N, C-alpha and C positions, 0 to 999 in steps of 0.2 A: 443959724440955730444950733447946729452941731458944734460949732466953734465955742459958742457960749457955754454949752454943757461941759466941754473940755476945760475951759477956764475955770468954771465953777468947781469942777472936781479937783483941779489943782489947788485952788484956794482952800477947799475943805477936804483934805485927804481923809478917807474913811478906811480904817483897817477892818479886817474880817470880824474881829471881836466886837467892835463898835456896831458894825452892820448887823450882827446877830442880835445884839441887845436892842437895836432899833426895831428889828423885825418882831422880837418878842414883845416889846412895848406896844407895837401896833396891833399885834394879835390880842393882847390883853384888852386894849381899848375897843377893838372890834367885838370881843366877847362881851364886854360890859355894855356896849351899845345894843348888841343882840338881846341881852337880858332886859335892858331898859325898854326896848321896843316891845318885848313880850309883855312886860308888866303894864305898859301904857297902851296895850292893844285896845283899840276902840272899835266896837262892831258898828258897821254902817248899814 
């Protein structure tokens, strides 16, 4: 399993800038999801 990850990382090298943009994108999506969940909040 560890070996697989190493191979994958070698196939897809990610530099710090790319990683930062990926994290930013993920945070944006999480924020949007949070907002959507609040809007769609259904009381049970």
